[in-house]
Phi, psi and omega in degrees: 000132179298152185305317184282002176259359182290139180304327181296341180263001187301315183295315179295317178298316180303313183294328182291340183282335190301309181303321180293325179291323175296316178300322178305327184273317192249336194298319185300324185247012186296333180251014177294137184295329183276312188242008182304319179301317180294319181293322177293326175293318179300319177303314180296319179301312183292316183291334179277323193255332186279311179278181174101346177270189181284341177066018182296322181296312181296315180294336179293334175297313181294313182298319180294319179298323179297330178279337185266338178238130182295151180305327181292333183258350182282124182257166176300322179294322177300312181297317180300316180293320179297322177297316180297316177296322177300318178293327177296325174295318178295323175300314180298317177301317180297319176303311180297317185292318179300314179292317182298319181296324177294311183296324182270355184055041179290160184259312185232156177212124179056039174079011178216168182302142173304150186306316183293341180267355178291141181307127177088359182262286178061226188288346175297342178299334177298309178294326179299323178297322177298320181296320179299315179296314184299325183287342173304315187284337172292319178294315181298317180295318182295318190257343186235000191297341179260002180281147181294341182258012184303312182294321177299319179294316178301312180301319181296314179298317180296316182294317181292324176298317178297315180299318181293318178296325176296317177297321177296322177299313177302318181298312182291328181282340186274084176262153187295328183064184185294326185240015181056031186295337180274348184274071179251161178294325178298313179294319179303313182297323179293317178301312183297315182302311186276323185283328188239311194293321182298309186278333183276331187240308183288317184306307182300320181288318180297323176299314179296322179297316178297319177300323182277002179083014180268104185240353186294145186298322184294317179297318180291325178294317178298313180298317181298317182299313180295313188287330177290325175295318176298321180296322176296315177303315181297316183290324176297321173301316182299317179297319178297315181291332177300325180268316189251354181283159177273118181305331178295326181274316185283336180085006177208156177271125181294134183226014184301321182293311180296329186270009178064026186291141172279077183269163180299323182295315181290326176298317177295322180296315182300328180287349189237348192273159176276171178300318179296317179293327177297320178298318178297318180296316179302321184283344187237337181284132181084009178263126182279077182207130178302325181293318179296317178298321180297322180292322177295318179295325175298320178297316178303320180291320178299324180276359177057045183290340173300314180292322177300317179294314181301320177295317179300316183300316181292317180296318182292322178302312179295319181295321180293318178299320179293320179296319177300315181297324186274328192244358185292336176059233181278356181276143179297131180301332182298334177304317184274326180295332176300319178294317181302316179301322184286327190258337183292127178063024180291157181240002178205000000 
């Protein structure tokens, strides 16, 4: 195997592609008299918002392909295409995050101010999120239009974008109301499935499957079932870290309580609290005040939700391993176990 095809080099190889992909989009027209100003702005948008994350979603395309195609058959072109598709997943993530931060009025993202809060940006960030999404399809056309799986990839990106936007709609519509009647475990699971699990877990693996020529419905159904359960596990971790994680480690200040989010922690709290505690929760949840948030966190501590989460994490870990063993079918189990390694006991 050539040196640059070794798995140990994937992260470094992945990072080297980003500047060239930005150039693919903007360089040709960056000095155009009519639209040059816009293209230079697009460069700034992409360079600020697309890199800087953990890149796990993008790298999962490459890692999954390595499990689906033997080293003897994996070519340099395969790896290169997987890296490009991986960056397209990161592009999609950036599109969602820029828009999500505006809607949630978040303060920081990846350890720096959210894009809309950057000096001189403001509401133009709404259009910038559209640009990030649109440029995904410019990259796909440039690099994949002659591939036999091009149409499958396009359909997948469009479908997953729709699913994620549907999940975001559920999230935004689910307000606590007077009695928190919408904050149910059933609604929470639906939000998580559509808003997070499809694009974070199923998308990277499905892209690799199409690259490997795996198009049959049963294989995709099996992968989807396993990966959506993992996505739920991942989001519950995220909700826990929003409250209990260290912002220095996570790269963002948790705001789920202030934002009225239907998070796993508040759903668990509602299942356990007394009438008196419910009144306190109503008066403080969704209030943009450090004091109100502190009171909600005190309630979480009284209910020992840290222990509830720790028990859930261990039970879910075992359940996911069993599901992989039972449902992976003709797909290599390692495709899914790679994800498990990344998310189990994570701190950011």
